[in-house]
C-alpha positions in Angstrom: -25.2 34.3 8.8 -22.7 36.4 7.2 -22.7 37.2 3.5 -19.2 35.2 2.8 -20.6 32.3 4.8 -24.1 32.4 2.5 -22.3 33.0 -0.7 -20.0 29.9 0.2 -23.1 27.5 1.1 -24.9 28.5 -2.2 -21.7 27.6 -4.3 -21.3 24.5 -2.6 -24.8 23.8 -3.0 -24.7 24.5 -6.7 -21.7 22.3 -7.5 -23.5 19.4 -5.7 -26.5 19.9 -8.1 -24.7 20.7 -11.1 -22.3 17.1 -10.5 -25.6 15.0 -8.9 -27.7 16.0 -12.3 -25.4 14.2 -14.3 -26.0 10.6 -15.4 -22.8 9.8 -14.9 -22.7 10.4 -11.0 -26.1 8.4 -11.2 -24.6 5.2 -12.8 -21.9 5.2 -10.7 -23.4 6.0 -7.5 -26.0 2.6 -8.8 -22.9 0.4 -10.4 -21.9 -1.2 -6.4 -25.6 -1.7 -5.1 -26.4 -3.4 -8.7 -23.4 -5.5 -8.5 -24.1 -7.0 -4.9 -27.3 -7.1 -5.6 -26.8 -9.5 -8.9 -23.7 -10.8 -7.8 -25.3 -14.0 -6.2 -27.2 -14.8 -9.1 -25.2 -14.2 -11.8 -22.1 -16.3 -10.0 -24.6 -19.3 -10.5 -24.4 -18.7 -14.2 -21.0 -18.3 -14.8 -19.4 -20.0 -12.0 -17.3 -22.9 -13.4 -17.5 -26.1 -11.3 -13.9 -27.5 -10.3 -15.3 -31.1 -10.3 -13.5 -33.4 -12.4 -14.8 -35.9 -14.5 -13.8 -39.1 -15.0 -14.4 -42.0 -17.8 -13.6 -45.3 -15.9 -12.5 -48.6 -18.2 -12.0 -51.1 -16.0 -11.1 -54.8 -18.1 -9.8 -56.4 -14.9 -13.7 -55.6 -13.0 -11.7 -55.0 -9.9 -10.6 -51.7 -9.8 -13.1 -49.5 -10.1 -15.1 -50.2 -7.4 -12.3 -49.1 -4.9 -11.5 -46.0 -6.9 -15.2 -44.6 -6.6 -15.0 -46.1 -3.1 -12.0 -43.8 -2.7 -13.7 -40.8 -4.2 -16.3 -40.7 -1.8 -14.3 -41.5 0.8 -12.1 -38.3 0.0 -15.3 -36.2 -0.5 -16.5 -37.0 2.3 -13.1 -35.8 4.0 -13.9 -32.8 2.5 -17.1 -32.4 3.9 -16.5 -33.1 7.4 -13.4 -31.1 7.1 -15.4 -28.2 5.7 -18.1 -28.4 8.5 -15.2 -28.3 11.4 -14.0 -25.3 10.2 -17.9 -23.7 9.5 -18.0 -25.1 13.6 -15.4 -23.2 14.5 -15.9 -19.9 12.5 -19.8 -19.4 14.2 -18.5 -21.2 17.8 -21.1 -24.2 17.5 -19.4 -26.7 19.1 -21.5 -27.1 21.9 -24.3 -29.0 19.5 -22.4 -32.2 20.0 -19.0 -31.7 21.6 -17.8 -35.2 21.2 -18.7 -35.1 17.3 -15.5 -35.1 15.3 -16.8 -32.2 13.5 -16.8 -30.1 16.8 -12.8 -31.6 17.2 -10.7 -29.0 15.3 -6.6 -29.2 14.8 -6.6 -32.7 13.3 -6.5 -34.7 10.3 -9.3 -37.1 9.7 -8.2 -40.4 8.7 -10.4 -42.8 6.9 -11.3 -44.5 10.3 -13.1 -41.1 11.1 -14.4 -40.1 8.0 -16.1 -44.1 8.1 -17.3 -42.9 11.6 -18.4 -39.6 10.1 -20.7 -41.1 7.6 -21.8 -43.9 9.5 -23.3 -41.1 12.2 -25.2 -40.3 9.5 -22.9 -37.4 8.0 -23.8 -34.0 7.1 -27.4 -34.1 7.4 -27.6 -35.4 10.6 -24.5 -33.3 11.7 -26.5 -30.0 10.4 -29.7 -31.0 11.9 -27.9 -30.9 15.6 -26.4 -27.4 14.7 -29.2 -26.0 13.6 -31.2 -26.2 17.4 -28.0 -24.2 18.6 -27.2 -21.9 15.9 -28.5 -18.3 15.9 -30.9 -16.7 13.5 -28.3 -15.2 11.4 -25.8 -17.9 11.0 -25.2 -18.5 7.4 -25.9 -21.6 5.9 -23.0 -24.4 5.4 -22.1 -24.8 2.0 -20.5 -28.0 1.6 -17.6 -28.9 -0.9 -18.5 -30.1 -4.2 -17.2 -33.4 -5.3 -13.7 -33.3 -6.3 -14.1 -36.0 -9.0 -17.5 -37.2 -11.2 -17.4 -40.8 -12.8 -19.4 -41.0 -15.9 -20.6 -44.2 -17.5 -18.5 -45.7 -20.4 -20.2 -45.9 -23.6 -21.2 -49.4 -24.9 -18.8 -48.4 -28.3 -15.6 -47.7 -25.8 -16.4 -50.4 -23.1 -16.1 -53.4 -26.0 -13.6 -51.6 -28.0 -10.0 -52.6 -28.7 -7.2 -51.3 -27.0 -6.0 -49.7 -30.0 -9.3 -48.1 -31.2 -9.9 -46.5 -27.4 -8.1 -43.4 -28.1 -9.8 -42.4 -31.2 -12.9 -43.1 -29.9 -12.1 -41.1 -26.3 -11.0 -37.8 -28.6 -15.0 -36.3 -29.2 -15.6 -37.1 -25.3 -12.2 -35.3 -24.6 -12.3 -32.3 -26.9 -16.3 -32.4 -28.4 -15.9 -29.0 -30.1 -12.9 -29.9 -31.9 -13.4 -33.5 -32.6 -16.3 -34.1 -34.1 -18.4 -34.6 -30.8 -21.8 -32.7 -29.3 -19.9 -28.9 -29.1 -22.9 -28.6 -26.3 -21.9 -31.9 -24.6 -19.6 -31.2 -21.6 -16.0 -32.2 -21.9 -14.6 -35.3 -19.8 -11.6 -34.1 -18.1 -9.9 -37.5 -18.1 -10.3 -41.3 -18.6 -8.9 -44.0 -17.5 -8.3 -47.7 -19.1 -7.1 -50.5 -16.9 -6.4 -53.6 -18.7 -7.9 -56.7 -18.1 -4.6 -58.1 -16.8 -3.9 -55.0 -14.4 -2.4 -57.2 -11.2 -1.3 -60.2 -13.2 1.9 -59.3 -14.7 0.7 -56.4 -16.1 0.5 -52.7 -15.4 -0.1 -50.8 -18.0 -2.8 -48.4 -16.6 -3.4 -45.2 -19.2 -4.6 -42.3 -18.4 -6.2 -39.6 -21.5 -6.9 -35.8 -20.2 -7.9 -32.7 -21.9 -5.1 -30.7 -20.7 -2.7 -30.6 -17.9 -3.7 -33.4 -15.6 -5.3 -32.8 -12.2 -2.2 -33.7 -9.4 -4.9 -34.6 -6.8 -6.8 -37.1 -9.1 -3.4 -38.7 -10.8 -2.5 -38.9 -7.0 -5.4 -40.4 -5.8 -5.8 -43.0 -8.5 -1.8 -43.8 -8.3 -2.8 -44.3 -4.7 -5.5 -46.8 -5.1 -4.0 -48.8 -7.5 -0.5 -49.0 -6.0 -2.5 -50.4 -2.6 -3.9 -53.2 -4.8 -1.1 -54.5 -6.9 0.9 -54.2 -3.0 -1.8 -56.3 -1.4 -1.5 -58.8 -4.7 2.0 -59.2 -4.2 2.1 -59.6 -0.2 -0.4 -62.1 -0.7 1.3 -64.1 -3.4 4.3 -64.0 -1.2 2.5 -65.6 1.8 1.1 -62.7 4.1 -2.3 -63.7 5.0 -5.2 -62.0 4.3 -5.7 -60.5 7.9 -2.2 -59.3 8.0 -2.9 -57.5 4.7 -5.6 -55.6 5.8 -3.7 -55.0 9.0 -0.8 -53.4 7.1 -3.2 -51.3 5.1 -4.5 -49.2 7.7 -1.6 -48.5 9.6 -1.7 -44.9 9.1 0.3 -41.8 11.7 -2.6 -39.8 13.5 -1.7 -36.4 12.7 -2.3 -33.7 14.7 -2.7 -30.3 12.9 -2.1 -27.2 14.6 -3.4 -24.5 12.5 -5.2 -21.2 13.4 -8.6 -20.9 13.4 -10.6 -19.6 10.3 -9.5 -15.8 9.6 -6.5 -16.4 12.0 -3.6 -17.3 9.9 -1.0 -15.0 8.9 -1.2 -14.1 6.0 -5.2 -14.6 6.6 -5.6 -12.0 8.9 -3.3 -9.2 7.0 -5.7 -9.7 4.2 -8.9 -9.8 6.4 -7.6 -6.8 8.7 -6.4 -4.8 5.8 -9.7 -5.4 3.7 -11.9 -2.4 5.0 -8.9 0.0 5.1 -7.9 -1.2 1.5 -11.6 -0.5 0.4 -11.4 2.7 2.1 -8.2 3.8 0.1 -9.5 2.5 -3.3 -13.1 4.0 -2.8 -11.2 7.5 -2.0 -9.0 7.2 -5.3 -12.4 6.1 -7.5 -14.7 9.0 -6.3 -11.9 11.3 -6.5 -11.1 10.2 -10.3 -15.2 10.6 -10.9 -16.1 13.8 -8.6 -12.8 15.8 -9.4 -13.5 15.4 -13.6 -16.8 16.5 -12.9 -15.9 19.6 -11.1 -13.1 20.3 -13.7 -15.4 19.6 -16.1 -17.9 22.2 -15.0 -15.6 24.9 -14.1 -14.1 24.8 -17.8 -17.9 25.0 -19.3 -18.3 27.7 -17.0 -15.1 29.7 -18.5 -15.9 28.8 -21.8 -19.3 29.7 -21.8 -18.7 33.0 -19.7 -20.3 32.1 -16.9 -17.3 32.7 -14.8 -17.7 36.7 -14.8 -21.2 36.7 -13.8 -20.6 34.2 -10.9 -17.7 36.8 -10.1 -20.0 39.3 -9.6 -21.8 38.0 -7.0 -19.2 35.9 -5.4 -15.3 36.4 -4.5 -13.1 33.9 -5.8 -11.9 33.0 -2.4 -15.5 32.0 -1.9 -16.1 30.3 -5.5 -12.9 28.3 -4.6 -14.0 26.9 -1.3 -17.8 26.4 -2.4 -16.7 24.3 -5.8 -14.2 22.2 -3.3 -17.3 21.6 -0.4 -19.6 21.1 -3.2 -17.1 18.2 -4.7 -16.7 16.7 -1.6 -20.0 16.4 -0.8 -20.9 14.6 -4.1 -17.8 11.9 -3.8 -18.7 11.7 -0.1 -22.5 11.1 -0.9 -21.2 8.4 -3.5 -19.0 7.0 -0.7 -22.0 6.4 2.1 -24.1 5.0 -0.3 -21.1 2.4 -1.6 -21.1 1.7 2.2 -24.4 1.5 3.4 -25.1 -1.1 0.7 -21.9 -3.0 1.8 -22.9 -2.8 5.7 -26.3 -4.2 4.7 -25.1 -7.3 2.5 -22.4 -7.9 5.4 -25.5 -8.0 8.6 -28.6 -8.3 6.6 -28.1 -10.3 4.1 -26.2 -13.8 4.3 -23.7 -16.1 2.1 -19.9 -15.6 1.1 -20.4 -11.6 0.8 -21.9 -11.2 4.6 -18.7 -13.6 5.8 -16.1 -11.6 4.6 -17.3 -8.4 5.7 -18.3 -9.5 9.2 -15.0 -10.6 10.4 -12.9 -7.7 8.1 -15.3 -5.1 10.5 -14.4 -6.9 13.6 -11.0 -5.3 13.8 -12.0 -1.7 13.4 -13.8 -1.6 16.4 -12.0 1.4 18.1 -13.7 4.6 17.7 -9.7 6.3 17.4 -9.2 4.3 14.5 -12.5 5.5 13.0 -12.0 8.7 13.5 -8.3 8.2 11.6 -9.7 7.1 8.9 -12.3 9.8 8.4 -9.5 12.2 8.9 -7.6 10.7 6.3 -10.2 10.1 3.9 -11.3 13.8 4.4 -7.8 14.8 3.7 -6.6 12.6 0.6 -10.2 14.5 -1.2 -9.1 18.0 -0.6 -5.4 17.2 -1.1 -6.3 15.8 -4.6 -9.5 17.9 -5.3 -7.5 20.8 -4.7 -5.2 20.1 -7.5 -8.2 19.1 -10.0 -9.9 22.4 -9.2 -6.5 24.5 -10.2 -5.8 22.4 -13.5 -10.0 23.2 -14.5 -9.1 26.9 -13.5 -6.2 26.6 -15.9 -7.7 25.0 -18.8 -9.9 26.6 -21.9 -11.0 22.9 -22.8 -10.9 19.8 -22.1 -8.7 19.5 -24.1 -6.0 21.1 -22.5 -7.4 20.1 -19.2 -6.1 16.4 -20.4 -2.5 17.3 -21.2 -2.3 18.2 -16.9 -4.9 15.2 -15.8 -3.8 12.4 -17.1 0.1 12.9 -15.9 -1.2 13.9 -12.5 -3.7 10.6 -12.4 -1.1 8.4 -13.3 1.2 9.8 -10.4 -1.5 9.1 -8.7 -2.9 5.8 -9.2 0.2 3.8 -10.2 1.4 4.0 -6.8 -1.5 3.5 -4.8 -2.2 0.3 -7.1 1.3 -1.2 -6.2 0.6 0.2 -2.6 -2.3 -2.2 -2.3 -0.7 -5.3 -4.0 1.9 -4.9 -1.3 -0.2 -5.0 1.4 -2.4 -7.6 0.6 0.5 -10.0 0.0 1.3 -9.0 4.0 4.9 -7.2 3.2 6.0 -3.5 4.2 9.5 -2.1 4.0 11.4 1.3 3.1 9.2 1.7 0.0 6.2 1.6 2.6 7.4 4.0 4.9 8.3 6.6 2.5 4.9 6.7 1.0 3.6 7.1 4.3 5.6 10.3 4.6 4.7 12.0 1.0 1.8 14.1 1.6 0.2 13.0 -2.0 0.1 9.5 -1.0 -0.2 9.9 2.9 -3.6 9.4 3.1 -4.4 6.6 1.3 -0.7 4.4 2.5 -2.1 5.5 6.4 -5.7 4.3 5.2 -4.0 1.0 4.2 -1.6 0.4 6.9 -4.7 0.9 9.4 -5.6 -2.2 9.7 -2.2 -4.0 10.4 -1.5 -1.4 13.1 0.3 1.8 13.1 2.2 3.4 15.6 0.6 6.1 17.8 3.8 8.7 16.6 3.0 7.7 13.2 -0.6 8.4 13.5 -0.3 11.5 15.2 3.0 12.4 13.0 1.1 12.1 9.5 -2.2 13.6 10.7 0.1 17.0 11.5 1.8 16.9 8.8 -1.4 16.7 6.3 -3.1 19.7 8.5 -0.1 21.8 7.4 0.4 20.4 3.5 -3.6 21.3 3.0 -2.9 24.9 4.6 -0.1 25.4 2.4 -1.9 23.8 -0.6 -4.9 26.2 0.1 -2.6 29.0 0.0 -0.4 28.1 -2.7 -2.9 26.7 -5.2 -5.6 28.9 -4.5 -3.4 32.2 -5.7 -3.2 30.1 -8.7 -6.6 30.0 -9.2 -7.5 33.2 -8.4 -5.2 34.2 -10.7 -6.1 32.0 -13.6 -10.0 32.7 -13.5 -9.8 35.1 -16.3 -6.8 34.3 -17.9 -8.1 33.0 -21.2 -5.9 31.9 -23.7 -3.0 31.8 -21.5 -1.3 28.5 -20.8 1.3 29.0 -18.2 4.0 27.0 -17.6 6.0 26.0 -14.3 8.2 29.3 -14.2 4.6 31.0 -14.3 3.1 28.9 -12.3 5.6 29.7 -9.3 4.9 33.2 -10.0 1.4 32.9 -9.5 1.9 30.9 -6.3 4.1 33.6 -4.9 1.7 36.6 -6.0 -0.1 37.7 -2.9 -3.5 37.7 -2.9 -5.0 41.0 -4.4 
């Protein structure tokens, strides 16, 4: 092994140990694994139920049962639809090809839902599915009921209509209207007068916020149907004919892509891993770059650079520090990626359901190689900028005057890029960022999941190789010239002169 290579490896190993020895490195390294492990547990405590709590004050004595029946029917329809999507996603139709939940691409009518419930509902279906499901198939998570009907207190049930408004306020706003602050608030209360359907239609709905549109639509549908039924019977239509008229509904065939196959859905899933890599590249660069910068400034202020430069050349010092910083950043990335893959393939639940289909489009070895190339290229381009800032600065205060503008220039367009890619958009702005070297690695990482022409991949790879070579040459001159220039803050003109200066 040559002396130059030995010096390079020694500097790289020292830089890696210096970064890995900080508390910030380990805290950052463990944040994602802890978040993945604690996510399902914390989610149970902070998850807010979407179930609407409704109080039905039915003075007519006829409508509450019909409303409850409709709520149950709608809930079972949601369960049947979710079960159909579940079997389609995991290819489980063979458990019972004739079952309703094995027939996709349709809107389930009330009669379909009644058949589903009559056949045992979700428990009976899951028992059949279990016999053919693979061991790693995630469990079916049924949707929660949209509406929960709560009992009516005796005081409200017997109160005159003009008193109900005041009596309901502690239930609708328990923390504000003198009620039990620990009690769960009602989302709404419905008053159906005794004369409803016999000349009076004065139904009233109270809500603690903006009324839920689906809830109002369901209530209006049930009450409207009962009013029409009464009207048809009063005008001579037989009960059997009325029942037949109510059962007349169109059969709607729904043509929808499979789970994850929709236009926007597919773009999001295919872009998930590339966007995650672009985001991790940005975060690890910001962290490891600042640690490298801080270490270099401390070495300058403590007069350690003179000792180091007595043993190694500026050239070996620069490349060694770059390699050590890249190694520290890649260590974080590998740990994060390993935890994500473990959560996706060794675990079950929402995280696994997201990661597995997200990785499916990235099976091409060329795509993986391109991602690695752009990732390393982005690391080198930005890390070199941080390294030069550290060489030019005598203190962290001096470094901040250079660092903050650089961070803003890098971060702002990239966050905009991520939002645009998640919306499935593109255009001239994305194309321009693709060919701007500072943003090329991030932009191409984000675009790889949606498909990029081969000529763009080859062209940007060649461009980055040239830019990195030029950057190492020009900024390398600034780095070497600035190592021992204490107390001198170069302006842009001075930077230009340092870049043009030939290596000593």
